[in-house]
N, C-alpha and C positions, 0 to 999 in steps of 0.2 A: 401745679397751681397752689399758691399759698393760702392756707385757711386763716384769714385775717380775724376771724371771730375769737381766736385764742390769743391775739396780741393785745397787750395792755400798754398803757403809757403812764408815766409819772407814778408808778406804783409805790415809790418811797413815801409819798404823801397822800396817795389816793385810796389805798386799800386798808382794810381794817385788820385782817388776819396776818400775824407775823410769820406764819408757818408756810413752808413750801417755796420753791423757786417760781419766778414769774417770767414768762416769755415776753420780752420787751426789746425793741430795737436797740442794738448796742451803741448806736450813734446819736441817740437822743434821750430825753427824759431827765428827771431829777437824779443827780449822781450821788446817791448814798453808796456805802460799800456793798457791792454785790446786790444792789436793789433792795436792801433791807429797809424796813419801815424807819423813817426818821421820827424819833419820838423822845420826849423828855419823861414820859411815863414808863418807868422801868419795872413796874409791878408785873410779875409773871415772866420777865425776861430771864433767861438762863445765861446768856452771854451778851455783854454790852460792848459795842465797838465805839471808840471815841478817838479824837485826835488831840495832840498837844503840840501846837504850831510854834515851837521854840527853836531858835538857833543863836541865842546870845552866848552860849557856852562853847562855841566851836573854836578850834585852834588854827584852822586854815580856811577852807572855802565855806561860805555861808549858803543859804538857800533851803535848808531843811525845814524852815517854817512853812514851806509849800508842800512838804511831804504828804500830810494827810489828804490834801486836795489831789495830788498826783496819784496816790494809791487808789483813792476812790474812782478817779477817772479811768485808770487802767483796769479796775475790777469789773467794769461794764462788760468787757469781753470775756472775762473769766466766768461771769455769771450766766453766760448764754447756754451752757450745757452742763450736764451732771459732771462733777469733778472726776478727772482721771487720776489714778487708776481705781478710785474708790467705787465708782459705778452706782452711787446712791445720792439722793438729794439730802444733804446734811440738815436742811432747814425743816424737813418734815417732822422730826422729833426733837429738834433743838430750837428753842425760841430765841432768836437773835435780832437785836435792834441796833440801829446806828444813832447814837446819842448826840452826834455833832461834836463840836470841839470844846475843849476846856478854855475858858476865858483867862487870858494873861494880861496883866497891866505891865506892858514891856517898858514903860517909862518909870516904873517903880520896881526894879529888878529884885529888891530884897523881899518882895511879896510873892515871888514866883514859886519858890519851893513849897510854901504852905498852900498856895492856890492849887498846885498839882496834887498834893497830898489830900487836900479837902475834896477835890473833884473825885479822886479815887475812893475816899472814905464814903462819900455819898452813894456811889454806885455799889460798892461792896456791901454796904449795910442792907441792901435789898436782897442779898443772897446770890446775886448774879456774879459771874466771873467777868474778867475784863480782857479785851484785846485792844491795845492802845497803839496808835500810829504817831511816831514823832515826825518832825522834831529831832533835835540832836539827842545824843545818848544821855545827857544829864538827867533827862526826865525819868530814867530808870531808878534814880536814887529816891526821890519822893514817892514814886510808885511802890518801890520795895518797902518803904516805911509803912505805907498804908496796908500793904498785903501782910507784912509781918504782924501788925496790930490785929488784923482779922484772923489770920491762920496760925499765928504763933511763931515767935522767933526762937532760934534761927531757922531760916528757910534754906533749902538747897537752891542752887543757881545753875541754870544751863545757859551758857553765854557763847554765842557765835560772834566772832569779831576778828579783825586783823590786829587789834590792839588789846592789851590786857586791861587797860583802864584802872590800873592799881598804882598809879604814880602818887607819891605822897602829897597830901594837901590837908593841912590841919586847920584851915580857916573854916569856921562853921557857916559862913555866909557866902562863900565863893560859888560861882557858877562855872563849873569846869567839867567838860565832857571826857576828861581823861583820868578822873580820880574817884568816880562814883563807887567803885567796888573796893577801893582802899577804905573809903568812909563806911561802906556797908559792912565790911569785916570789922572795922574798929568799933562800929556801933552795935555789933552783935546781930545785925539783920540777917546775915547769911552765914552758913557754916562752911568754911573753906574745905573741910575734910569731905564734905558731900556735895561739893560744887565743882563744875568743870567748864573749861573754856576751850572752844573748838575753832580751829582755823587761824590761830595766832601766828603772826610772822613779823612782829616788831619786838625788839629786845626791851626788857625791863629787868632791873636788878632784883626786884622783889615782886613775886606773883602772889604774895600774901597767903601762901599755902594752898592756893586753889590748884586743882589738877589741870594740866594743860595738855591737850591733844593738838599740837601745832599743825599748820597746813602741810608741812612735810610728812608728818605722821599720818595724816588723813590720806594724802596721795599714795603713800606707801602701803597702808594697811586696808584701805577701802571703807565703804560706808557701813557694812555689816559689823566690822570690828569697832567702829565708833559707837554704834548703837549698843553693842555688848558692854563696852567700857562705861558708857553713860548709865546703863542699867545697874552695873556693878557699883558705881560711885554714888549714884543718887538713891537707888533702891526705891522704896515706896513712900519716901518722905515727900511732903508738900514741896513742889518745885516751881520756882519762877523762871520763865523762859524769856530771854531777850536776844533779839537778832539785829545786830548792826549790819546793815547791808554791805558795808565794806569788807565783811567776811568773804564775800564773793570777789573773784578776780576782777579788775577793772574792765576786762573784756566783756564781763557779764553784768557789771554794775558800774558804769562810768559816772552815773549821776549821784555822786556822794562827795562828802567834804574832804576826807583824808584817804584817798585810794592808795592801796599797796599791792604791788604785783605779786604773783605766785599764789593767789587765793583759790578758794573752792570754785567749782563750776556750779551753775544753778542746778544741774541734774544731781550732783553730789549732795548739795544741801537738801534738796527735796527728798531724796532717797533716805537720808538720815532722819529727817523730821517724820517722814511717814512710818519709820520704824519705832517711834516713841509710844507705841500703844500701851506699854506697861507703865508709863511715867504718869504720876499724878500732877498734872499741870494746873496750878491754882491761879495763875496770872501770866500774861504774855504781852510783849511789846515788840514792835519792829521799828527801827529808828535809822536816822541818817540818810534817808532818801532825799536827794536835792535835785528837784526837777530842772532848775536852770542849767545844770551840767549834764542832764540826761540826753540820750539820743534815741529817737523813735520809741520812747517809753520803755527801753530795755530794763532799766532799773526799777521803775514803778511796776512793770509787769511781773518782775521777779518777786517784789514785795507782795503784790496782790496774790500770786500763786502760793507763796509761803503762808500768808494769812488764811487762804482758803484751805490749805492742808491742815493748819492748826484747828480750824473749825471742824473739819472732817474727823480729826483725832478726838475732839470732845464729843462729837455726835456718836462716834463708834463706842467710846467709853460709856456714854449714857445708855446706848443700846445693849451693852454688855453688863449693865448694872453697876458700873464702876464710878459714876459721876454723882 
């Protein structure tokens, strides 16, 4: 018989304490990410989750503007139990809130870059770290700008993707989800010598000096080798983490704009991320989830699990005195 006295509803807007998991029916209630408090009050928050619903920069299929909604919806199931294999409640000692979405004036696209950067500056000024849901991958460029201002440029970059996103684009005002890291290197926001791309399987004549562990390398050498290489390349430098969901093979992430066969499995990606306990993650995003092309929430669930593991990483680093 179920003890209904412990079941709460609409905790995202009804409870006052941001700490701890909340037992709530997975099929109802206000859908913040993992039932975190919805709040614009970021005082005291250590990690702020927000969405950037942009898909004006895509080169093929759109729909990533619905990514933040899709990931939040899928996270209701992820929030129902303590995360595996961590075995602890990451919210007991890590204050996490859901800030909602960044407002974008999509009819004035030249305002979008600064709108995203200002959104990030506001949150980072509080001392909190950010986990951002896209939206297409262009959002990483203004997010990197704000993080480099806060933590000092150049940053290390850990980039999971099927594409390098280093195609040349010297237009300062373009919205292009394939050139952000070309611009980030050119602008001095990231240090290619201490940056790494994982899962790449599309050709580019110039990877801008960034280390590449392509999908074939990952399949051949395994997750532990990837973790070791990332630790060697990044070291203890402040690192920005970005995960384009098309890093996963389309069998595991059909709901995305530019799928490429031969990618990582969800299990491989999670195993690698769970091994990043020595990495100083100062900011994170998960992008290119396109719910209109998803099936049975496969892609959104993968993104929600990746986000949950990133939160667990931060919670563990805090418990170890490293945050």
